[in-house]
C-alpha positions in Angstrom: 1.6 21.1 -6.6 2.6 17.6 -7.3 3.1 15.1 -4.7 5.5 12.0 -4.9 4.3 8.7 -4.3 1.0 9.4 -2.9 -2.4 8.9 -4.2 -4.6 11.9 -2.3 -8.4 11.8 -2.5 -10.1 15.1 -1.3 -13.6 16.2 -1.0 -14.5 19.6 0.6 -18.6 19.8 1.1 -20.2 22.9 1.6 -19.8 24.7 4.7 -22.9 25.5 6.7 -23.9 29.1 7.8 -25.2 32.3 6.6 -22.3 34.7 5.0 -23.3 37.2 7.7 -22.4 34.6 10.4 -18.6 35.1 9.7 -15.4 32.2 8.9 -15.5 31.4 12.7 -18.9 30.8 13.6 -19.5 28.1 10.5 -19.0 24.7 10.7 -17.5 22.3 8.3 -20.1 19.5 7.3 -17.6 17.4 6.0 -13.9 17.0 5.2 -12.4 13.8 3.7 -8.9 13.1 3.4 -8.0 9.5 2.3 -4.3 8.6 1.6 -4.0 4.5 0.5 -1.1 2.7 2.0 -0.7 -0.6 0.8 0.9 -4.1 1.7 2.0 -6.2 -1.1 3.0 -9.8 -1.6 5.7 -10.8 -4.3 6.6 -13.9 -5.8 9.8 -15.1 -7.5 8.8 -18.3 -9.3 12.7 -19.1 -9.9 13.6 -19.3 -7.0 10.3 -20.1 -5.0 10.6 -17.3 -2.7 8.0 -14.6 -1.2 8.3 -11.2 -0.6 6.3 -8.9 1.6 6.3 -4.8 1.8 4.2 -2.2 2.5 4.3 1.3 0.3 2.0 4.1 -0.8 2.9 3.9 -4.1 2.4 0.4 -5.5 3.1 0.2 -9.2 6.1 2.4 -8.7 7.5 -0.1 -5.8 7.1 -3.0 -8.0 8.7 -1.4 -11.0 11.7 -0.7 -8.5 11.8 -4.1 -7.3 11.7 -5.6 -11.0 14.4 -3.0 -12.1 16.6 -4.3 -9.0 16.8 -0.7 -7.9 17.0 -1.5 -4.2 20.9 -3.2 -4.3 21.4 -4.5 -1.6 17.6 -5.8 -1.2 16.1 -9.0 -0.4 14.3 -8.8 -4.1 17.8 -8.0 -5.5 19.5 -11.0 -4.6 17.5 -13.4 -6.6 17.2 -13.5 -10.5 14.2 -14.0 -12.1 10.6 -11.6 -12.1 9.3 -10.6 -8.7 5.2 -10.9 -9.2 2.4 -9.5 -7.4 0.1 -12.1 -6.0 -1.3 -10.1 -3.1 -2.1 -6.8 -2.2 -4.3 -5.1 1.1 -4.9 -1.4 1.1 -5.1 1.0 4.3 -6.2 4.3 5.2 -3.2 5.0 7.4 0.7 3.8 7.3 0.3 2.2 10.7 -2.4 0.3 9.7 0.0 -0.9 6.8 2.7 -1.7 9.0 0.5 -3.7 11.8 -0.7 -5.8 8.8 2.9 -6.5 7.0 4.2 -7.6 10.5 1.1 -10.0 10.6 2.0 -11.5 7.0 5.7 -12.2 7.7 4.8 -14.0 11.0 4.6 -17.9 10.3 0.8 -17.8 10.0 0.9 -14.8 7.8 3.5 -17.0 5.8 1.2 -19.7 6.0 -2.0 -17.6 4.7 0.1 -16.1 1.9 1.4 -19.7 0.7 -2.7 -20.6 0.1 -3.3 -17.6 -1.6 -0.4 -18.7 -4.0 -1.4 -21.9 -4.5 -5.4 -20.9 -5.0 -3.8 -18.4 -8.1 -1.2 -21.1 -9.0 -2.8 -24.5 -8.9 
């Protein structure tokens, strides 16, 4: 089964216990489930604009912004291309949303402007 817009890494390690002990008495040694969420910043040099967002599938989302898929969205209002200049990854959507909110604040915007200047001096 194909899962849309998600990157999954699933690692199962062996169960501990003897085969005669039964399923319920066995303990799971380790189970790791990691889903990536991204916070990203795009820059439109034609209009000197920065956009901050979050997603599960970064490549798809950037393609959607570039193709003006979101007709009434902020990124569709400006001509020119939107280029990725900053990204962070998180294991939970809650953490990604928290960081997105921080980057959209005044201090967050100042942080992003410094990052942008260091990439394009």
